[in-house]
N, C-alpha and C positions, 0 to 999 in steps of 0.2 A: 642597673636596675630590680630591686626585689622582689622577692613574688609577693607582698604587696602594692607593690608599685602600678604592678600589670593586670591586679584583681581590678581595678576600675576603665581599664580601658576598654576600646571597644576591639571585638573579638576578627579579623580579618584574615584571613586565609593568607594572602599574601605577607603575612608580617613576620618574620620571621620569633617575634617576641609570641604569637597567636598558642594558646594553650589548645593543640587539636585532637592532642592522642594520648588515649588510655594506656593506664601503665602496659598490661600486656603487649602494646603496637608499637609501645615506646621500648620495650625489653628487646622485640621481636625486629627495632630497626638497630637499638644499638648493639647487636649481638651477645648483651647481660642477660644474667636471671631477673626476674620482675622482685627479685630479694636483693635484688645487689641495686635495686635502682632506687629500693624502699631503705634500706641503707648506710648511700651518700645522697639522699637525701635528713637523715637522722642529721649524720655529718655534718649536715652547711655545704655538704660541695656541689651539690645539682640539687636546687629547689625549687619545683615546676608551680606551678599557681597552681591552686585550688577549685573546684565550682562550691555552689552552695553547700552541698555536702557532703562538701569536705574529702571530694573522690579530687585523684592527683593528675592535671594534665600536665602532658611533656611537650613543647612547645619543637619549633626545628633548632631554634641556639641550642633548649639543653638538649639536642640529641646529642648535635654538637659538642655539646661539651660530656654527657655520657662515655662520650669516645676519649674526648682526647684522657676526660678522668682514666680509665681502665687504660691508656695508651700510656700515660703515668704511671700507672698505680704496677705495669706491665712492667716498665723500666726499674720496677723493686723503691721506690719514694714512700715512704707512708700517706696515712692519710694527712697527717698534720701536714710534710710539705708540700705533699697535691692543694691543702685547700690555700697555704701561702703560697703557689704560687699565681692560683686565681686567683687569689684578693692582686698580687702586685701587678696579674698581666691587668685587671681591671684600672687597677690603678692607674700604670701609663698610658689604657686607653681611652682613660678621661682625664692625663695629661697631655695629649696628643691634640683632641678635642682641642681643652684651652687653648693651648699656643696657637692651632687653625684659629678660632674667634678671635685670641689678640693680636695677629697677624694680619684681619682682616680690617681690624680696627686704625692698626700701626699702619699699613695700605689706605687707607680713606681719610685718615691724616694729615700720608703725605700728598695726599691726591688734594686737600683742599689747603693746607699749606707749606708747601716744596724748601726746601730748606735751599736756604738762598747763595750756597756754594756750589748745591747740584741743578737751579730754578734755569741760571744765565751762562753755558757753556763759553770760552772764548779760543774764536777761532785761530787760528799761531800758521800762518805761512812755513812752511818748511823751504827754503833753497838747501838744492844738492849743487858741490862743485863738482864741477869733475874737470877733470886737467885738459884733456883732447878739446874741449871750448875752449880753451885759453886764447891761442893760438896764433 
């Protein structure tokens, strides 16, 4: 979800995407300096929503992202690498959502039109031979 997508959404305190925190609070919650948050925004690593006055508002999801970026940077990954990791994780999340939707569609189609080979199972008698009963 981009910053522009979040601007027009109603802000709900329970929504993890709601921009609730000003930069000083977000910096304290993430354990980073406010200037670092500004730098991450400029680099496109974490893009908080903006108020009509263009002030940054960080969501709980943004703060989690800030912590992840800081962890990756701490592990020696440069900003370009961090950005690529974020892009790939986002793509994976989108694909997982798409796969879940497709599974629901397939399940619905199978309910409506079960395959003939699976719709009727044959009962097969199993006869066990016991030599002692022969007798």
